[in-house]
MIDOSE-1310 file (N, C-alpha, C; in nm, 2 decimals, decimal comma, always signed):
residues 137
mtpf	-1,04/-2,18/+2,96/-1,15/-2,08/+3,01/-1,13/-2,02/+3,09; -0,99/-2,03/+3,16/-0,97/-1,96/+3,29/-0,91/-1,80/+3,21; -0,94/-1,69/+3,30/-0,88/-1,58/+3,24/-0,72/-1,57/+3,30; -0,66/-1,48/+3,23/-0,51/-1,46/+3,28/-0,47/-1,30/+3,25
diei	-0,36/-1,25/+3,32/-0,32/-1,13/+3,31/-0,15/-1,16/+3,31; -0,09/-1,12/+3,24/+0,08/-1,20/+3,24/+0,14/-1,06/+3,20; +0,24/-1,02/+3,27/+0,33/-0,93/+3,26/+0,48/-0,97/+3,19; +0,54/-0,92/+3,08/+0,66/-0,96/+3,06/+0,76/-0,84/+3,08
ttas	+0,84/-0,86/+3,14/+0,94/-0,74/+3,19/+1,10/-0,78/+3,14; +1,16/-0,68/+3,15/+1,31/-0,67/+3,15/+1,37/-0,73/+3,27; +1,52/-0,77/+3,27/+1,57/-0,85/+3,38/+1,57/-0,75/+3,49; +1,53/-0,64/+3,47/+1,56/-0,54/+3,57/+1,41/-0,49/+3,64
geki	+1,33/-0,53/+3,55/+1,18/-0,54/+3,61/+1,08/-0,40/+3,54; +1,13/-0,37/+3,43/+1,09/-0,27/+3,36/+0,98/-0,34/+3,25; +0,85/-0,31/+3,25/+0,73/-0,38/+3,19/+0,75/-0,34/+3,05; +0,74/-0,46/+2,97/+0,76/-0,45/+2,82/+0,61/-0,45/+2,74
isvk	+0,55/-0,55/+2,80/+0,42/-0,56/+2,75/+0,36/-0,67/+2,86; +0,22/-0,66/+2,86/+0,13/-0,72/+2,93/+0,01/-0,78/+2,82; -0,03/-0,90/+2,84/-0,10/-0,97/+2,81/-0,23/-1,04/+2,88; -0,35/-1,01/+2,84/-0,48/-1,04/+2,90/-0,58/-1,10/+2,82
rgia	-0,65/-1,15/+2,94/-0,76/-1,25/+2,85/-0,85/-1,28/+2,98; -0,97/-1,24/+2,93/-1,12/-1,30/+3,03/-1,17/-1,42/+3,02; -1,26/-1,45/+3,06/-1,34/-1,56/+3,06/-1,34/-1,61/+2,90; -1,32/-1,75/+2,87/-1,32/-1,78/+2,73/-1,39/-1,88/+2,72
wlrs	-1,52/-1,89/+2,66/-1,60/-2,01/+2,65/-1,60/-2,05/+2,49; -1,59/-2,03/+2,39/-1,59/-2,13/+2,27/-1,44/-2,08/+2,20; -1,40/-1,95/+2,21/-1,27/-1,91/+2,15/-1,19/-1,79/+2,22; -1,07/-1,78/+2,24/-1,03/-1,67/+2,31/-1,01/-1,58/+2,23
tvev	-1,03/-1,45/+2,31/-1,00/-1,33/+2,23/-0,87/-1,26/+2,39; -0,75/-1,22/+2,32/-0,66/-1,20/+2,40/-0,62/-1,04/+2,36; -0,58/-0,98/+2,47/-0,54/-0,85/+2,45/-0,39/-0,81/+2,49; -0,34/-0,74/+2,40/-0,17/-0,69/+2,45/-0,18/-0,57/+2,43
fdek	-0,09/-0,50/+2,54/-0,10/-0,37/+2,63/+0,05/-0,35/+2,62; +0,12/-0,23/+2,56/+0,25/-0,18/+2,57/+0,28/-0,14/+2,70; +0,41/-0,10/+2,71/+0,48/-0,06/+2,85/+0,38/+0,06/+2,94; +0,29/+0,12/+2,84/+0,23/+0,25/+2,88/+0,10/+0,21/+2,91
dhlv	+0,04/+0,07/+2,89/-0,09/+0,03/+2,91/-0,19/+0,08/+2,80; -0,11/+0,10/+2,67/-0,19/+0,14/+2,57/-0,20/+0,01/+2,45; -0,33/-0,01/+2,42/-0,36/-0,15/+2,33/-0,26/-0,15/+2,19; -0,22/-0,26/+2,18/-0,13/-0,30/+2,07/-0,18/-0,36/+1,98
gtfk	-0,28/-0,46/+2,02/-0,35/-0,53/+1,96/-0,40/-0,64/+2,00; -0,47/-0,74/+1,94/-0,53/-0,85/+1,99/-0,52/-0,99/+1,91; -0,54/-1,07/+1,98/-0,55/-1,24/+1,87/-0,70/-1,27/+1,90; -0,74/-1,32/+1,81/-0,86/-1,40/+1,80/-0,84/-1,55/+1,77
qkif	-0,88/-1,61/+1,85/-0,86/-1,75/+1,82/-0,96/-1,81/+1,70; -0,94/-1,90/+1,64/-0,99/-1,96/+1,52/-1,08/-2,08/+1,56; -1,19/-2,10/+1,56/-1,27/-2,18/+1,62/-1,26/-2,34/+1,52; -1,22/-2,44/+1,56/-1,21/-2,55/+1,51/-1,08/-2,57/+1,40
sigg	-0,99/-2,51/+1,45/-0,86/-2,52/+1,40/-0,75/-2,62/+1,43; -0,69/-2,72/+1,32/-0,62/-2,81/+1,41/-0,49/-2,76/+1,42; -0,46/-2,77/+1,51/-0,33/-2,75/+1,60/-0,33/-2,61/+1,64; -0,41/-2,53/+1,62/-0,43/-2,39/+1,69/-0,39/-2,28/+1,59
kfei	-0,49/-2,18/+1,55/-0,44/-2,09/+1,50/-0,53/-1,96/+1,53; -0,44/-1,85/+1,55/-0,49/-1,73/+1,59/-0,48/-1,64/+1,47; -0,57/-1,54/+1,50/-0,55/-1,42/+1,37/-0,49/-1,32/+1,48; -0,38/-1,22/+1,42/-0,32/-1,13/+1,52/-0,36/-1,01/+1,45
ldkn	-0,42/-0,90/+1,51/-0,49/-0,82/+1,48/-0,43/-0,71/+1,53; -0,39/-0,59/+1,44/-0,32/-0,47/+1,49/-0,42/-0,40/+1,60; -0,39/-0,26/+1,66/-0,51/-0,18/+1,77/-0,64/-0,14/+1,66; -0,61/-0,16/+1,53/-0,73/-0,08/+1,46/-0,83/-0,18/+1,39
erta	-0,78/-0,33/+1,44/-0,87/-0,45/+1,41/-0,84/-0,49/+1,27; -0,70/-0,44/+1,23/-0,67/-0,51/+1,08/-0,57/-0,63/+1,14; -0,57/-0,72/+1,01/-0,51/-0,81/+1,04/-0,34/-0,81/+1,02; -0,26/-0,83/+1,12/-0,12/-0,82/+1,11/-0,04/-0,92/+1,06
atlq	-0,10/-1,06/+1,13/-0,04/-1,17/+1,08/-0,12/-1,29/+1,15; -0,08/-1,39/+1,08/-0,19/-1,50/+1,14/-0,07/-1,63/+1,21; -0,11/-1,67/+1,34/+0,01/-1,77/+1,39/-0,09/-1,90/+1,36; +0,00/-2,01/+1,31/-0,07/-2,14/+1,26/+0,05/-2,25/+1,36
gkwt	+0,00/-2,34/+1,39/+0,06/-2,43/+1,46/+0,01/-2,57/+1,38; +0,08/-2,67/+1,40/+0,09/-2,82/+1,35/+0,01/-2,89/+1,48; -0,08/-2,95/+1,45/-0,12/-3,04/+1,56/-0,05/-3,19/+1,59; +0,05/-3,18/+1,52/+0,13/-3,29/+1,57/+0,26/-3,28/+1,65
gwdf	+0,26/-3,14/+1,65/+0,41/-3,09/+1,70/+0,40/-2,95/+1,79; +0,52/-2,90/+1,80/+0,51/-2,78/+1,90/+0,57/-2,66/+1,80; +0,56/-2,69/+1,68/+0,62/-2,57/+1,58/+0,51/-2,49/+1,54; +0,53/-2,40/+1,55/+0,43/-2,28/+1,51/+0,51/-2,16/+1,43
kfsh	+0,42/-2,10/+1,35/+0,46/-1,99/+1,25/+0,37/-1,85/+1,21; +0,44/-1,77/+1,24/+0,39/-1,65/+1,21/+0,39/-1,59/+1,06; +0,29/-1,55/+0,99/+0,31/-1,52/+0,85/+0,20/-1,43/+0,81; +0,21/-1,36/+0,71/+0,12/-1,24/+0,65/+0,14/-1,25/+0,50
enkq	+0,03/-1,25/+0,42/+0,03/-1,23/+0,29/+0,19/-1,33/+0,23; +0,19/-1,40/+0,27/+0,24/-1,56/+0,23/+0,41/-1,51/+0,25; +0,42/-1,42/+0,35/+0,54/-1,41/+0,40/+0,59/-1,44/+0,56; +0,67/-1,54/+0,56/+0,73/-1,55/+0,72/+0,77/-1,47/+0,80
laqv	+0,69/-1,46/+0,92/+0,77/-1,31/+1,00/+0,82/-1,37/+1,11; +0,80/-1,50/+1,15/+0,85/-1,55/+1,29/+0,80/-1,68/+1,29; +0,89/-1,75/+1,37/+0,86/-1,90/+1,42/+0,89/-1,94/+1,55; +0,79/-2,03/+1,63/+0,83/-2,06/+1,76/+0,83/-2,20/+1,77
skkw	+0,93/-2,26/+1,82/+0,95/-2,38/+1,86/+0,95/-2,45/+2,00; +0,94/-2,55/+2,05/+0,93/-2,59/+2,17/+1,07/-2,65/+2,20; +1,18/-2,61/+2,32/+1,31/-2,66/+2,32/+1,31/-2,78/+2,42; +1,33/-2,90/+2,39/+1,37/-3,00/+2,47/+1,43/-2,97/+2,60
agmg	+1,37/-2,99/+2,72/+1,43/-2,96/+2,86/+1,50/-3,09/+2,91; +1,45/-3,19/+2,90/+1,53/-3,32/+2,94/+1,41/-3,37/+3,01; +1,47/-3,49/+2,99/+1,34/-3,60/+3,04/+1,28/-3,61/+3,18; +1,35/-3,55/+3,28/+1,31/-3,49/+3,42/+1,21/-3,39/+3,42
keff	+1,24/-3,27/+3,35/+1,17/-3,17/+3,35/+1,06/-3,18/+3,27; +1,09/-3,27/+3,15/+0,97/-3,29/+3,08/+0,84/-3,36/+3,11; +0,90/-3,48/+3,18/+0,81/-3,56/+3,28/+0,75/-3,54/+3,39; +0,80/-3,45/+3,46/+0,77/-3,42/+3,62/+0,71/-3,26/+3,64
tsad	+0,73/-3,20/+3,56/+0,70/-3,05/+3,59/+0,61/-3,00/+3,44; +0,56/-2,91/+3,47/+0,48/-2,85/+3,38/+0,54/-2,71/+3,27; +0,66/-2,70/+3,30/+0,79/-2,59/+3,27/+0,79/-2,65/+3,14; +0,80/-2,51/+3,03/+0,81/-2,54/+2,90/+0,90/-2,41/+2,87
nyvl	+0,98/-2,47/+2,76/+1,09/-2,37/+2,72/+1,08/-2,35/+2,53; +1,05/-2,23/+2,51/+1,04/-2,21/+2,39/+1,14/-2,12/+2,32; +1,16/-2,12/+2,15/+1,25/-2,06/+2,12/+1,17/-1,96/+2,01; +1,20/-1,84/+1,99/+1,13/-1,74/+1,90/+1,25/-1,70/+1,85
kiee	+1,21/-1,70/+1,67/+1,32/-1,64/+1,59/+1,23/-1,54/+1,50; +1,26/-1,42/+1,51/+1,19/-1,34/+1,45/+1,30/-1,29/+1,34; +1,22/-1,29/+1,18/+1,27/-1,25/+1,07/+1,31/-1,11/+1,07; +1,41/-1,11/+0,98/+1,46/-0,96/+0,97/+1,39/-0,85/+0,93
nvap	+1,28/-0,91/+0,83/+1,17/-0,81/+0,76/+1,09/-0,77/+0,85; +1,09/-0,80/+0,99/+0,98/-0,77/+1,09/+1,07/-0,61/+1,11; +1,04/-0,47/+1,12/+1,14/-0,37/+1,18/+1,14/-0,35/+1,32; +1,25/-0,32/+1,35/+1,29/-0,37/+1,51/+1,19/-0,26/+1,60
dspl	+1,14/-0,17/+1,56/+1,04/-0,08/+1,63/+0,92/-0,09/+1,58; +0,89/-0,21/+1,51/+0,74/-0,24/+1,46/+0,66/-0,29/+1,60; +0,55/-0,25/+1,59/+0,46/-0,33/+1,72/+0,42/-0,43/+1,69; +0,45/-0,51/+1,55/+0,44/-0,67/+1,55/+0,55/-0,74/+1,62
rqli	+0,65/-0,69/+1,66/+0,72/-0,77/+1,74/+0,68/-0,77/+1,88; +0,63/-0,67/+1,91/+0,54/-0,68/+2,07/+0,43/-0,79/+2,06; +0,37/-0,77/+1,94/+0,26/-0,86/+1,92/+0,30/-1,02/+1,89; +0,42/-1,03/+1,83/+0,49/-1,22/+1,83/+0,52/-1,24/+1,96
laav	+0,57/-1,14/+2,03/+0,63/-1,21/+2,16/+0,51/-1,24/+2,30; +0,41/-1,14/+2,28/+0,30/-1,17/+2,33/+0,25/-1,30/+2,30; +0,20/-1,33/+2,18/+0,16/-1,46/+2,11/+0,22/-1,60/+2,17; +0,34/-1,57/+2,18/+0,44/-1,70/+2,26/+0,37/-1,75/+2,37
mcid	+0,33/-1,65/+2,43/+0,26/-1,67/+2,58/+0,15/-1,73/+2,55; +0,07/-1,65/+2,43/-0,05/-1,74/+2,40/-0,07/-1,89/+2,39; +0,04/-1,91/+2,29/+0,07/-2,06/+2,27/+0,06/-2,15/+2,39; +0,13/-2,12/+2,52/+0,15/-2,20/+2,61/+0,01/-2,19/+2,70
mvlk	-0,03/-2,06/+2,75/-0,14/-2,06/+2,79/-0,28/-2,07/+2,73; -0,30/-2,05/+2,61/-0,42/-2,11/+2,53/-0,42/-2,24/+2,49; -0,31/-2,26/+2,40/-0,35/-2,40/+2,34/-0,26/-2,52/+2,42; -0,14/-2,48/+2,49/-0,10/-2,62/+2,54/-0,10/-2,65/+2,71
e	-0,17/-2,54/+2,77/-0,18/-2,58/+2,91/-0,36/-2,65/+2,92
C-alpha cells in the first residue's frame, strides 16, 4: 500500500528510468517514465492472481506484455502473444544475507527478440523493481 518513487541510474548517475506508484488499495498501478520524464507505460496488478501477475501497458494503454510469477518461487516470466520476452529469477545471496537482511538479488535475462531500442526493454527493467516492491516486500 505504500507509495514509492524509484530512479534507476547508470554508474555515473545518469537517470535511465523512474518507477512511481501512489497509494495502492486493492491493486497496484505503477507508472514508468524515461530519462526525460516522459511516460513509457504502466503496470496494472491483477487482483486475485496466484504468484503475482501484472499487465504491462505501453504509453497508449495497449498490452505490451504480461508478467507472471509462480506462487511457489521467485521465477517470473514476461510474455506477449505466447512468446517469451524475458525472465527474472532470484539469485541466492548466501545464508547470512538471506536470513538476516531484506536485501535481494535478481537476475534479468531479456530475449533477443526484444529490440535493443524498444521501450519494452525499459518497461521490463522497471518491472523487476515492481516484483520486489509490490509482490515481495
